[in-house]
TORRO-802393 format. One line per field, with one value per atom (N, C-alpha, C, O): x, y, z; residue in one letter. Coordinates in steps of 0.2 Angstrom, whole numbers, plus 2048, in hexadecimal, padded with zeros to 3 digits. Each point is the difference from the previous one (the first is absolute). Layout:
! residues N
xx <- X,...
yy <- Y,...
zz <- Z,...
residu <- A,...
! end
This chain:
! residues 85
xx <- 83D,7FD,7FB,801,7F9,7FB,7FF,801,7FD,7FF,7F9,7FD,800,7FA,7FF,803,7FA,7FF,7F9,7FB,804,7FA,7FD,804,7F6,7FD,7FC,7FC,806,7FC,7FB,802,7F9,7FB,7FF,7FF,802,7FF,7F8,7FC,803,7F9,7FE,7FA,80B,7FF,7FE,7FC,808,7FE,800,7FF,801,7FF,807,7FF,806,806,803,7FF,806,803,807,803,800,807,802,7FD,808,803,807,804,7FD,806,801,7FC,80A,801,804,803,7FC,803,800,7FE,806,800,7FB,7FF,7FE,7FC,7FA,801,7FA,7FB,7FD,7FE,801,7FD,804,7FD,80A,804,800,800,800,801,7F9,801,7FA,7F9,801,7FE,804,801,804,7FF,807,804,7FD,801,7FB,7FC,7FB,7FF,7FE,7FB,802,7FC,80A,803,804,803,7FD,804,807,804,7FF,807,802,806,7F5,802,7FE,7FA,80B,7FF,7FA,7FC,804,7FA,7F9,7FC,804,7F9,7FE,7FA,80A,7FF,7FA,7FD,803,7FA,7FA,7FB,804,7FA,7FD,7FC,806,7FE,7F8,7FE,7FF,802,800,7FC,808,800,7FE,800,7FD,7FE,803,800,801,803,7F9,7FC,805,7FA,802,7FC,80B,802,807,804,7FD,807,801,7FB,80B,803,806,804,7FD,806,805,7FE,809,805,805,802,801,806,807,804,7FC,807,7FF,7FA,80B,7FF,800,7FD,807,800,7F9,7FE,7FE,7F9,7FC,7FC,805,7FB,802,7FB,80B,802,7FD,7FE,803,7FD,7F9,7FD,7FF,7F9,7FE,7FB,809,7FF,801,7FB,80A,801,7FB,7FD,800,7FB,7FA,7FD,801,7FA,801,7FB,80B,801,7FF,7FE,805,800,7F9,7FF,7FC,7F9,7FD,7FD,804,7FE,7F9,7FE,7FD,7FA,7FB,800,7FC,7FC,7FB,7FE,7FF,7FB,803,7FD,80A,803,801,7FF,803,801,7F9,800,7FB,7F9,7FE,7FD,804,7FE,804,7FD,80A,804,7FE,7FF,7FF,7FE,7F9,7FF,7FC,7FA,801,7FD,807,801,804,7FE,806,804,7FB,800,7FB,7FB,7FB,7FD,802,7FB,803,7FC,80A,803,7FD,802
yy <- 7BB,803,805,803,7FD,805,806,7FF,806,806,803,800,802,802,808,802,802,807,800,7FD,806,800,807,804,7FC,806,7FD,7FC,807,7FF,806,805,7F9,806,7FF,7FA,80B,800,800,804,7F7,7FF,806,801,802,805,807,803,7FF,807,800,805,7F5,7FF,802,800,802,802,7FA,7FA,807,7FB,800,805,7F5,7FF,7FC,7FB,806,7FD,7FD,804,7F6,7FD,7FA,7FF,7FE,7FA,7FB,802,7F7,7FB,7FA,7FF,7FC,7F9,7FB,7FB,808,7FC,804,803,7FD,805,7FE,805,7F5,7FE,802,802,7FD,802,807,803,801,807,803,805,7F8,803,7FF,804,7F6,7FE,805,803,7FF,805,807,803,7FF,806,800,805,7F5,800,7FE,800,7FF,7FF,806,7FF,806,806,800,804,7F7,800,805,801,802,805,807,801,803,807,804,801,800,805,7FD,803,7F6,7FD,7FE,7FE,802,7FE,804,7FD,809,805,7FF,804,7F9,7FF,7F9,7FF,7FD,7F9,800,804,7F7,7FA,802,805,7F7,801,7FA,7FB,807,7FA,801,806,7F5,800,801,7FC,80A,801,800,801,7FE,800,7FD,801,7FA,7FE,7FE,7FE,802,7FE,7FD,801,7FA,7FC,802,801,7FE,802,7FB,7FD,802,7FB,803,7FC,80A,803,806,803,7FE,805,807,804,7FD,806,802,806,7F5,802,801,805,7F8,801,807,803,7FF,806,806,805,7FA,805,801,806,7F4,801,803,804,7FA,803,807,804,7FF,807,803,806,7F7,803,801,806,7F5,800,805,804,7FD,805,807,804,7FD,807,802,806,7F6,802,804,805,7FA,804,802,806,7F6,802,7FA,7FB,807,7FB,7FD,7FA,80A,7FE,7FB,7FB,806,7FC,7F9,7FB,805,7F9,7FD,7FA,809,7FD,7FD,7FB,809,7FD,7FA,7FB,805,7FA,7FA,7FB,806,7FB,7FD,7FA,80B,7FD,7FC,7FA,808,7FC,7F9,7FB,805,7FA,7FB,7FA,809,7FC,7FD,7FB,808,7FE,7FB,7FD,801,7FB,7F9,7FB
zz <- 7DA,806,7FD,7FB,808,7FE,805,806,7F7,805,7FF,7FB,80B,800,802,805,7F7,802,803,7FD,808,804,802,801,800,803,807,7FF,806,806,802,7FE,805,802,808,802,801,808,801,7FD,807,802,805,802,801,805,7FD,802,7F9,7FD,7F8,7FD,800,7F9,7FC,7F9,80A,7FC,7FD,801,7FA,7FC,801,802,7FE,800,7FA,7FF,7FD,7FA,802,802,7FC,801,7FB,7FC,804,7FD,804,805,7FA,804,7FC,7FA,808,7FE,803,7FE,808,804,803,805,7F7,802,807,804,7FD,807,806,804,7FB,805,801,806,7F5,800,803,804,7FA,804,807,804,7FE,807,804,805,7F7,803,801,805,7F6,800,806,804,7FD,805,807,805,7FC,806,803,805,7F7,802,7FF,802,7FA,7FE,7FB,7FF,7FE,7FA,803,802,7FE,803,7FE,804,7F6,7FD,802,802,7FD,800,807,801,804,806,804,804,7FA,803,7FD,802,7F9,7FC,7FF,7FB,809,800,802,803,7FA,7FC,7F8,7FE,7FF,7F8,7FD,802,7F8,7FB,7F9,7FE,7FF,7F9,7FC,800,7FC,7FB,7F9,7FC,803,7F9,800,804,7F7,7FF,7F9,7FC,802,7F9,801,804,7F8,800,7FA,7FB,806,7FC,800,805,7F5,800,802,803,7FD,802,805,801,804,805,7FC,803,7F8,7FC,7FE,801,7FC,7FE,806,7FF,806,806,803,802,7FF,802,7FC,802,7F7,7FB,801,800,801,801,807,800,805,807,800,802,7FA,800,7FC,802,7F8,7FD,804,800,804,804,806,801,802,805,7FD,804,7F6,7FD,7FE,7FF,801,7FF,805,7FF,807,806,7FF,802,7FC,7FE,803,7FD,808,803,7FB,800,7FC,7FB,7FB,7FD,801,7FB,803,7FD,80A,803,801,7FF,803,800,7FA,800,7FA,7F9,7FF,7FD,804,7FF,804,7FD,809,805,7FD,800,7FE,7FE,7FA,7FF,7FC,7FA,802,7FD,808,802,803,7FF,805,803,7FB,802,7F9,7FB,7FB,7FD,804,7FC,801,7FD
residu <- X,X,X,X,X,X,X,X,X,X,X,X,X,X,X,X,X,X,X,X,X,X,X,X,X,X,X,X,X,X,X,X,X,X,X,X,X,X,X,X,X,X,X,X,X,X,X,X,X,X,X,X,X,X,X,X,X,X,X,X,X,X,X,X,X,X,X,X,X,X,X,X,X,X,X,X,X,X,X,X,X,X,X,X,X,X,X,X,X,X,X,X,X,X,X,X,X,X,X,X,X,X,X,X,X,X,X,X,X,X,X,X,X,X,X,X,X,X,X,X,X,X,X,X,X,X,X,X,X,X,X,X,X,X,X,X,X,X,X,X,X,X,X,X,X,X,X,X,X,X,X,X,X,X,X,X,X,X,X,X,X,X,X,X,X,X,X,X,X,X,X,X,X,X,X,X,X,X,X,X,X,X,X,X,X,X,X,X,X,X,X,X,X,X,X,X,X,X,X,X,X,X,X,X,X,X,X,X,X,X,X,X,X,X,X,X,X,X,X,X,X,X,X,X,X,X,X,X,X,X,X,X,X,X,X,X,X,X,X,X,X,X,X,X,X,X,X,X,X,X,X,X,X,X,X,X,X,X,X,X,X,X,X,X,X,X,X,X,X,X,X,X,X,X,X,X,X,X,X,X,X,X,X,X,X,X,X,X,X,X,X,X,X,X,X,X,X,X,X,X,X,X,X,X,X,X,X,X,X,X,X,X,X,X,X,X,X,X,X,X,X,X,X,X,X,X,X,X,X,X,X,X,X,X,X,X,X,X,X,X
! end
């Protein structure tokens, strides 16, 4: 099984949401249909960054690292570099 760490950005206010999943398409649908508490008030969301991991442990470690940054400019730089690939 493969795990994906992702960053979503709200088209409404530009805020970010970070999570991990085994099915990014399904998870984005859940965020954009209001099934996810925190994200329901800031729809619509778009995936602006993702990384794949072979283990859940590695994905959780990366998710925690990204969440601990709490820095808008850090996320913007990461996303720019991701889109430039």
